[in-house]
Structures are given as structure tokens and as C-alpha cells.
Backbone as CSV, one residue per row, in Angstrom:
resi,resn,N_x,N_y,N_z,CA_x,CA_y,CA_z,C_x,C_y,C_z
1,MET,-2.287,26.114,-19.511,-1.011,25.619,-19.032,-1.099,25.295,-17.548
2,LEU,-1.641,26.201,-16.762,-1.761,25.994,-15.329,-2.735,24.868,-15.024
3,LEU,-3.784,24.764,-15.819,-4.791,23.725,-15.593,-4.200,22.338,-15.816
4,SER,-3.350,22.176,-16.821,-2.751,20.861,-17.064,-1.790,20.492,-15.933
5,GLY,-1.082,21.469,-15.371,-0.205,21.202,-14.229,-0.991,20.781,-13.008
6,THR,-2.148,21.400,-12.816,-3.011,21.040,-11.689,-3.556,19.635,-11.857
7,ARG,-3.939,19.283,-13.076,-4.428,17.930,-13.329,-3.338,16.900,-13.066
8,ASN,-2.122,17.219,-13.506,-1.004,16.311,-13.295,-0.727,16.131,-11.804
9,LEU,-0.765,17.228,-11.054,-0.544,17.159,-9.619,-1.639,16.343,-8.944
10,TRP,-2.875,16.571,-9.338,-3.998,15.824,-8.763,-3.896,14.340,-9.109
11,ALA,-3.487,14.028,-10.326,-3.332,12.625,-10.726,-2.218,11.957,-9.933
12,ARG,-1.112,12.668,-9.707,-0.020,12.107,-8.903,-0.466,11.886,-7.468
13,TRP,-1.222,12.835,-6.894,-1.729,12.700,-5.523,-2.659,11.491,-5.426
14,THR,-3.553,11.334,-6.379,-4.481,10.207,-6.372,-3.733,8.889,-6.495
15,ARG,-2.752,8.842,-7.379,-1.955,7.624,-7.554,-1.201,7.287,-6.267
16,TRP,-0.615,8.288,-5.603,0.113,8.077,-4.354,-0.820,7.562,-3.270
17,ARG,-1.992,8.176,-3.176,-2.955,7.835,-2.126,-3.513,6.428,-2.303
18,LYS,-3.716,6.003,-3.544,-4.316,4.694,-3.787,-3.333,3.544,-3.604
19,ARG,-2.051,3.820,-3.551,-1.045,2.772,-3.409,-0.672,2.494,-1.959
20,ARG,-1.415,3.042,-1.014,-1.094,2.858,0.400,-2.372,2.902,1.233
21,PRO,-2.325,2.435,2.473,-3.523,2.474,3.323,-3.743,3.888,3.865
22,PHE,-4.195,4.777,3.008,-4.274,6.194,3.350,-5.302,6.464,4.446
23,LEU,-6.493,5.909,4.314,-7.545,6.164,5.294,-7.151,5.629,6.669
24,ALA,-6.466,4.501,6.706,-6.023,3.932,7.976,-5.071,4.888,8.685
25,GLY,-4.086,5.411,7.956,-3.148,6.362,8.549,-3.835,7.638,8.980
26,LEU,-4.798,8.102,8.185,-5.523,9.318,8.535,-6.311,9.134,9.830
27,LEU,-6.964,7.993,9.988,-7.726,7.742,11.219,-6.809,7.650,12.433
28,MET,-5.628,7.064,12.269,-4.680,6.999,13.385,-4.217,8.401,13.786
29,ILE,-3.913,9.229,12.801,-3.472,10.596,13.091,-4.595,11.393,13.747
30,LEU,-5.812,11.250,13.248,-6.947,11.951,13.853,-7.193,11.493,15.286
31,ALA,-6.994,10.205,15.561,-7.159,9.699,16.925,-6.133,10.338,17.851
32,GLY,-4.885,10.445,17.399,-3.856,11.079,18.219,-4.144,12.546,18.467
33,ILE,-4.574,13.251,17.437,-4.901,14.680,17.589,-6.081,14.855,18.538
34,GLU,-7.080,13.994,18.399,-8.268,14.098,19.249,-7.914,13.864,20.714
35,MET,-7.049,12.906,20.985,-6.657,12.640,22.374,-5.915,13.824,22.987
36,VAL,-5.081,14.483,22.208,-4.349,15.638,22.719,-5.298,16.815,22.941
37,LEU,-6.241,17.025,22.028,-7.145,18.173,22.156,-8.104,18.030,23.340
38,ILE,-8.419,16.807,23.710,-9.304,16.611,24.864,-8.633,17.098,26.144
39,THR,-7.339,16.887,26.262,-6.607,17.274,27.481,-5.826,18.556,27.238
40,GLN,-6.482,19.655,27.094,-5.813,20.930,26.852,-5.436,21.586,28.186
41,ILE,-4.455,20.987,28.837,-3.949,21.566,30.068,-2.442,21.718,29.933
42,PRO,-1.842,22.611,30.682,-0.388,22.816,30.583,0.392,21.552,30.972
43,VAL,1.597,21.424,30.414,2.423,20.245,30.639,2.772,20.098,32.118
44,GLN,3.023,21.212,32.835,3.362,21.132,34.254,2.198,20.559,35.058
45,MET,0.991,20.899,34.652,-0.188,20.352,35.332,-0.331,18.860,35.023
46,MET,-0.003,18.455,33.787,-0.054,17.036,33.419,0.910,16.224,34.278
47,ILE,2.118,16.748,34.465,3.103,16.044,35.277,2.599,15.929,36.713
48,TYR,1.965,16.974,37.202,1.427,16.954,38.562,0.303,15.926,38.680
49,LEU,-0.537,15.795,37.631,-1.662,14.855,37.678,-1.211,13.402,37.594
50,GLY,-0.081,13.151,36.965,0.474,11.806,36.982,0.291,11.034,35.693
51,VAL,0.220,9.708,35.853,0.257,8.783,34.726,-0.882,9.024,33.744
52,GLY,-2.071,9.283,34.195,-3.224,9.455,33.314,-3.048,10.597,32.338
53,ALA,-2.446,11.682,32.783,-2.279,12.841,31.916,-1.069,12.683,30.998
54,VAL,0.046,12.186,31.525,1.255,12.044,30.718,1.074,10.944,29.676
55,SER,0.395,9.879,30.034,0.193,8.790,29.074,-0.632,9.241,27.873
56,THR,-1.477,10.245,28.070,-2.241,10.774,26.946,-1.303,11.331,25.882
57,LEU,-0.287,12.086,26.307,0.677,12.628,25.352,1.468,11.512,24.676
58,VAL,1.846,10.517,25.452,2.634,9.419,24.897,1.811,8.637,23.876
59,PHE,0.596,8.267,24.247,-0.248,7.484,23.338,-0.613,8.261,22.083
60,SER,-0.948,9.532,22.245,-1.323,10.315,21.068,-0.120,10.531,20.151
61,GLY,1.050,10.770,20.724,2.248,10.907,19.898,2.562,9.621,19.138
62,MET,2.411,8.490,19.806,2.669,7.214,19.146,1.668,6.959,18.030
63,LEU,0.405,7.320,18.232,-0.601,7.122,17.181,-0.322,7.997,15.966
64,ILE,0.108,9.224,16.201,0.433,10.108,15.076,1.621,9.556,14.297
65,VAL,2.646,9.096,15.003,3.819,8.525,14.336,3.436,7.254,13.577
66,LEU,2.601,6.408,14.164,2.167,5.191,13.468,1.366,5.522,12.211
67,GLY,0.541,6.552,12.268,-0.203,6.971,11.080,0.723,7.424,9.967
68,LEU,1.756,8.182,10.327,2.726,8.638,9.319,3.537,7.471,8.762
69,ILE,3.913,6.533,9.624,4.641,5.356,9.143,3.764,4.551,8.188
70,THR,2.490,4.452,8.502,1.567,3.727,7.626,1.491,4.384,6.255
71,TRP,1.519,5.699,6.210,1.480,6.406,4.930,2.762,6.220,4.134
72,PHE,3.899,6.394,4.781,5.155,6.475,4.039,5.886,5.149,3.889
73,THR,5.538,4.148,4.663,6.082,2.799,4.458,4.924,1.806,4.498
74,PRO,4.165,1.723,3.416,2.967,0.871,3.427,3.273,-0.616,3.582
75,ASN,4.529,-1.025,3.389,4.861,-2.438,3.572,4.765,-2.861,5.036
76,GLN,4.763,-1.897,5.945,4.696,-2.187,7.379,3.270,-2.117,7.911
77,HIS,2.280,-2.234,7.040,0.893,-2.000,7.436,0.409,-2.956,8.519
78,MET,0.862,-4.194,8.522,0.395,-5.139,9.543,0.955,-4.794,10.920
79,ILE,2.194,-4.366,10.964,2.809,-4.000,12.240,2.175,-2.730,12.792
80,THR,2.044,-1.704,11.945,1.475,-0.442,12.430,0.013,-0.622,12.810
81,GLY,-0.711,-1.447,12.074,-2.122,-1.684,12.406,-2.285,-2.384,13.741
82,SER,-1.460,-3.387,13.994,-1.588,-4.099,15.276,-1.125,-3.218,16.434
83,PHE,-0.041,-2.442,16.248,0.395,-1.529,17.304,-0.669,-0.481,17.603
84,ALA,-1.319,0.038,16.574,-2.367,1.041,16.796,-3.517,0.448,17.596
85,GLY,-3.864,-0.801,17.324,-4.922,-1.452,18.108,-4.539,-1.611,19.566
86,PHE,-3.301,-2.030,19.821,-2.841,-2.182,21.207,-2.777,-0.847,21.931
87,ILE,-2.287,0.172,21.231,-2.201,1.502,21.841,-3.595,2.043,22.135
88,ALA,-4.550,1.798,21.250,-5.919,2.272,21.468,-6.521,1.626,22.715
89,LEU,-6.280,0.341,22.868,-6.812,-0.336,24.061,-6.097,0.130,25.319
90,GLY,-4.799,0.383,25.235,-4.072,0.927,26.383,-4.544,2.326,26.727
91,ALA,-4.834,3.122,25.723,-5.313,4.481,25.956,-6.698,4.470,26.601
92,LEU,-7.483,3.495,26.281,-8.816,3.397,26.883,-8.704,3.247,28.397
93,ILE,-7.700,2.511,28.839,-7.532,2.270,30.268,-6.762,3.405,30.951
94,LEU,-5.674,3.855,30.331,-4.750,4.767,31.009,-4.924,6.237,30.697
95,SER,-5.680,6.599,29.697,-5.662,7.991,29.281,-7.059,8.543,29.052
96,ASN,-7.716,8.936,30.101,-9.023,9.615,30.019,-10.008,8.883,29.114
97,LEU,-10.134,7.609,29.308,-10.996,6.767,28.471,-10.626,6.886,26.994
98,GLY,-9.352,7.037,26.717,-8.879,7.083,25.328,-9.421,8.266,24.568
99,GLY,-9.402,9.440,25.169,-9.947,10.622,24.500,-11.459,10.560,24.448
100,LEU,-12.046,10.245,25.568,-13.505,10.096,25.702,-14.056,9.067,24.716
101,VAL,-13.382,7.973,24.563,-13.733,6.821,23.738,-13.658,7.133,22.238
102,ILE,-13.756,8.384,21.839,-13.710,8.739,20.416,-12.328,8.424,19.838
103,GLY,-11.275,8.803,20.553,-9.922,8.528,20.088,-9.637,7.042,19.993
104,THR,-10.146,6.277,20.963,-9.958,4.834,20.924,-10.657,4.221,19.724
105,LEU,-11.876,4.647,19.463,-12.610,4.103,18.312,-11.936,4.463,16.985
106,LEU,-11.450,5.697,16.875,-10.738,6.101,15.654,-9.457,5.284,15.474
107,ALA,-8.717,5.088,16.577,-7.472,4.328,16.486,-7.743,2.857,16.172
108,LEU,-8.778,2.281,16.751,-9.115,0.885,16.454,-9.535,0.719,14.993
109,ALA,-10.330,1.668,14.496,-10.751,1.599,13.094,-9.543,1.759,12.163
110,GLY,-8.668,2.717,12.457,-7.478,2.915,11.637,-6.545,1.719,11.695
111,GLY,-6.353,1.161,12.881,-5.499,-0.016,13.011,-6.069,-1.217,12.284
112,GLY,-7.372,-1.385,12.372,-8.008,-2.498,11.652,-7.905,-2.340,10.144
113,LEU,-8.105,-1.126,9.666,-7.976,-0.887,8.223,-6.539,-1.098,7.748
114,ALA,-5.585,-0.661,8.559,-4.184,-0.843,8.175,-3.819,-2.324,8.169
115,PHE,-4.283,-3.048,9.165,-3.961,-4.470,9.257,-4.575,-5.251,8.100
116,ALA,-5.776,-4.881,7.692,-6.494,-5.623,6.656,-6.163,-5.173,5.238
117,TRP,-5.419,-4.093,5.077,-5.124,-3.548,3.753,-4.263,-4.517,2.954
118,ARG,-4.565,-4.624,1.667,-3.774,-5.446,0.748,-3.339,-4.582,-0.419
119,PRO,-2.051,-4.620,-0.763,-1.595,-3.820,-1.903,-2.185,-4.354,-3.199
120,VAL,-2.469,-3.440,-4.101,-3.044,-3.783,-5.394,-1.927,-3.733,-6.428
121,ALA,-1.880,-4.736,-7.282,-0.859,-4.763,-8.328,-1.118,-3.632,-9.319
122,ARG,-0.055,-3.042,-9.794,-0.192,-1.961,-10.775,-0.626,-2.535,-12.109
123,PRO,-1.520,-1.846,-12.795,-1.883,-2.307,-14.140,-0.711,-2.076,-15.085
124,PRO,-0.569,-2.911,-16.107,0.555,-2.722,-17.035,0.418,-1.409,-17.782
125,ARG,1.560,-0.820,-18.066,1.546,0.448,-18.807,1.134,0.211,-20.249
126,LYS,0.467,1.193,-20.792,0.076,1.117,-22.200,1.266,1.519,-23.050
127,ARG,1.465,0.775,-24.117,2.556,1.113,-25.035,2.067,2.170,-26.008
128,ARG,2.898,3.132,-26.235,2.507,4.210,-27.140,3.523,4.367,-28.251
129,GLY,3.072,4.930,-29.364,3.955,5.363,-30.439,4.864,4.283,-30.984
130,ARG,6.170,4.530,-30.919,7.153,3.634,-31.511,7.130,2.261,-30.865
131,ARG,6.954,2.216,-29.588,6.947,0.922,-28.910,5.822,0.031,-29.434
132,ARG,4.671,0.632,-29.624,3.535,-0.146,-30.115,3.824,-0.655,-31.526
133,ARG,4.373,0.233,-32.376,4.687,-0.180,-33.742,5.748,-1.263,-33.754
134,ARG,6.769,-1.124,-32.904,7.803,-2.157,-32.832,7.222,-3.486,-32.396
135,ALA,6.346,-3.443,-31.430,5.732,-4.684,-30.950,4.906,-5.330,-32.052
136,GLN,4.176,-4.498,-32.823,3.377,-5.054,-33.915,4.279,-5.644,-34.996
137,GLU,5.393,-4.974,-35.289,6.324,-5.499,-36.285,6.950,-6.804,-35.805
138,GLN,7.272,-6.871,-34.535,7.846,-8.103,-33.996,6.835,-9.239,-34.049
139,GLU,5.578,-8.916,-33.751,4.540,-9.947,-33.821,4.379,-10.455,-35.256
140,ARG,4.402,-9.519,-36.212,4.300,-9.931,-37.614,5.492,-10.798,-38.011
141,GLY,6.680,-10.393,-37.552,7.880,-11.157,-37.864,7.826,-12.553,-37.273
142,THR,7.334,-12.700,-36.072,7.238,-14.026,-35.460,6.171,-14.861,-36.154
143,GLU,5.097,-14.219,-36.604,4.066,-14.965,-37.325,4.613,-15.503,-38.643
144,GLU,5.397,-14.661,-39.350,5.982,-15.099,-40.613,6.981,-16.221,-40.394
145,SER,7.805,-16.112,-39.368,8.781,-17.174,-39.101,8.077,-18.449,-38.671
146,MET,6.966,-18.310,-37.938,6.196,-19.492,-37.559,5.612,-20.157,-38.796
147,ALA,5.147,-19.346,-39.747,4.590,-19.902,-40.979,5.673,-20.629,-41.763
148,GLU,6.871,-20.054,-41.833,7.979,-20.701,-42.528,8.364,-22.000,-41.842
149,SER,8.383,-21.993,-40.525,8.787,-23.202,-39.816,7.743,-24.302,-39.975
150,THR,6.474,-23.963,-40.075,5.459,-24.997,-40.292,5.558,-25.551,-41.704
151,ASP,5.942,-24.710,-42.681,6.127,-25.208,-44.039,7.275,-26.205,-44.084
152,GLN,8.325,-25.946,-43.341,9.465,-26.849,-43.336,9.117,-28.172,-42.665
153,THR,8.311,-28.153,-41.654,7.976,-29.403,-40.973,7.028,-30.250,-41.797
154,ASP,6.293,-29.638,-42.721,5.388,-30.414,-43.566,6.159,-31.219,-44.611
155,ARG,7.360,-30.801,-44.954,8.137,-31.469,-45.988,9.088,-32.519,-45.405
156,THR,8.683,-33.202,-44.431,9.555,-34.224,-43.857,9.472,-35.507,-44.676
157,GLU,10.565,-36.210,-44.720,10.632,-37.478,-45.450,10.877,-38.589,-44.436
158,PRO,10.383,-39.742,-44.717,10.625,-40.838,-43.784,12.099,-41.244,-43.810
159,LEU,12.565,-41.749,-42.695,13.952,-42.199,-42.615,14.119,-43.501,-43.380
160,PRO,15.305,-43.726,-43.948,15.528,-45.002,-44.654,15.523,-46.143,-43.634
161,PRO,15.208,-47.325,-44.101,15.182,-48.445,-43.162,16.597,-48.740,-42.636
162,VAL,16.638,-49.187,-41.410,17.899,-49.479,-40.768,18.413,-50.822,-41.281
163,ALA,19.652,-50.813,-41.753,20.246,-52.058,-42.245,20.719,-52.872,-41.061
164,ARG,20.292,-54.105,-41.042,20.679,-54.979,-39.938,21.826,-55.881,-40.402
165,SER,22.739,-55.965,-39.564,23.850,-56.875,-39.889,23.681,-58.162,-39.097
166,GLU,23.751,-59.224,-39.786,23.574,-60.496,-39.110,24.945,-61.044,-38.794
167,GLY,25.110,-61.440,-37.646,26.442,-61.848,-37.325,26.623,-63.050,-36.603
């Protein structure tokens, strides 16, 4: 019983993950986390250091939010991907080389993957049980009616000649 519930949960997780640019969002979130972890100094010290330190928090927070938006609203993948690329390039200049270049590379890769992602159409559901039988019965019924209609068209008679009135 527990094993079937676990399989169902795993199948739902896989289905959810495959319907969105999951890896792109994950790379954006990892880039934001990496940028914050590189600058492990107190907030008061960051404010004292100025733009370079504070911008790290801003850029990393924006990357994490963009990664989450990419996961939960996959229709916005082009916008979040392009914003992540711009933020990564801005972080390279303004924020400790973008987390020692590692954060910038992760954000650029995530933004590129998000921008290039294309949604895949869902495969049609398989019909089971009664639906399948109904469909087969309907197909048989249409085949029989088609056969009857072809029999009727074979029995056509030519039209009588048109009487012309001379006047």
C-alpha cells in the first residue's frame, strides 16, 4: 500500500518537473545561493562596504525569485531567462565578480536554458474500459451506416429527359 503511494507521488513529481524548465530554474536558484554564500559577512558590514556588497544581496535575491517564477509559471520562461542573463552580467560587474564568476556562469546557463525551453505537448490519454468499448461500438455503427449509405448511392437512376417547350 505504501509502495504504491510512493510510486504515485514519484510519478506526479516527474510529470510536474517535465512540464516546465526545471533545470533552468534550479541553476538560477543555485547561482543566487552561491552569490550569497561567497559574501558571508554581517549586513551592517555590507552597508558600510557600499554598492558592491549590497548589490550582491539584491542580485542573488532576484535570481532566486526568477528561478522560482520559472518553476511555477513556465509560460514566462522567455522573460525570466532574459532577466537572469542581464542580472548575471550585472552581477559580474557590481558584485564580487558575480560570486567569483561561478554564480554568473550558473545564472547565464540557467537563463539560457529558460529562454530556449519549449513546452512539449501532452500525449493523448489512453481510453480505458467503457470508453474504449463505446468508441469501438461507435466506430462499428459508423461503418455500418457508411455501408448502408454506399448501397443507397449505388441504386441511383438517371433523371428523365427535360421536356422542352417550343414557343
